[in-house]
C-alpha positions as CSV (number, residue, x, y, z in Angstrom):
1,X,-9.2,0.7,-0.3
2,X,-6.7,0.3,-3.0
3,X,-4.9,-2.5,-4.7
4,X,-1.5,-2.5,-6.3
5,X,-1.2,-3.9,-9.8
6,X,2.1,-4.3,-11.5
7,X,3.5,-4.8,-15.0
8,X,7.0,-5.2,-16.4
9,X,7.7,-3.1,-19.5
10,X,11.1,-2.8,-21.1
11,X,12.7,-4.7,-18.2
12,X,11.3,-2.3,-15.6
13,X,8.5,-2.9,-13.1
14,X,5.7,-0.4,-12.9
15,X,3.1,-0.6,-10.0
16,X,-0.1,1.4,-9.8
17,X,-2.6,1.7,-6.9
18,X,-6.2,1.5,-8.1
19,X,-9.5,1.3,-6.3
20,X,-10.6,-2.2,-5.4
21,X,-13.7,-1.9,-7.4
22,X,-11.7,-1.1,-10.6
23,X,-8.9,-3.5,-9.8
24,X,-10.5,-6.7,-11.0
25,X,-11.6,-5.1,-14.3
26,X,-8.1,-3.7,-14.9
27,X,-6.4,-7.0,-14.1
28,X,-8.7,-8.8,-16.6
29,X,-8.0,-6.3,-19.3
30,X,-4.3,-6.3,-18.6
31,X,-4.2,-10.1,-18.9
32,X,-5.8,-9.8,-22.3
33,X,-3.2,-7.2,-23.5
34,X,0.0,-8.1,-21.8
35,X,2.2,-10.9,-20.5
36,X,1.4,-10.5,-16.8
37,X,4.1,-12.9,-15.6
38,X,6.9,-11.7,-17.8
39,X,8.4,-8.7,-19.6
40,X,6.6,-6.7,-22.2
41,X,8.3,-4.6,-24.8
42,X,7.3,-1.1,-25.8
43,X,5.6,-2.4,-29.0
44,X,3.2,-4.5,-26.8
45,X,2.4,-1.3,-24.9
46,X,1.7,0.7,-28.1
47,X,-0.5,-2.1,-29.5
48,X,-2.6,-2.2,-26.3
49,X,-2.9,1.5,-26.3
50,X,-4.1,1.5,-29.9
51,X,-6.6,-1.4,-29.3
52,X,-8.1,0.4,-26.2
53,X,-8.5,3.6,-28.1
54,X,-10.2,1.8,-31.0
55,X,-12.6,0.3,-28.5
56,X,-13.3,3.8,-27.1
57,X,-13.8,5.1,-30.6
58,X,-16.4,2.4,-31.3
59,X,-18.1,3.0,-28.0
60,X,-18.4,6.7,-28.7
61,X,-19.8,6.0,-32.2
62,X,-22.4,3.8,-30.7
63,X,-23.3,6.4,-28.0
64,X,-23.7,9.1,-30.8
65,X,-25.9,6.7,-32.8
66,X,-28.1,6.0,-29.8
67,X,-28.3,9.7,-28.9
68,X,-29.4,10.6,-32.4
69,X,-32.1,8.0,-32.2
70,X,-33.3,9.4,-28.9
71,X,-33.5,12.9,-30.3
72,X,-36.0,11.9,-33.0
C-alpha cells in the first residue's frame, strides 16, 4: 500500500505517494524540516536539503570508521 504525503512549496502543492512503512518516517522528518500546515519558500527547501545531506555525510563517515575497525 501507499500513502500520499503533501507539502506546499512556493505556493504550489506537491504530493508524493510513498510506501506505508516509509510514510511515518518521512512525515516525522518533514515536520522537523518544514511548515507542514502552511507554505514553505525555496530557501526552506534548500536548507532541508543541505541538512539531510550533512546527516548522510556524517553517517557515511561513521560507516567508514566502523569498516576500518572491522578490517583490523
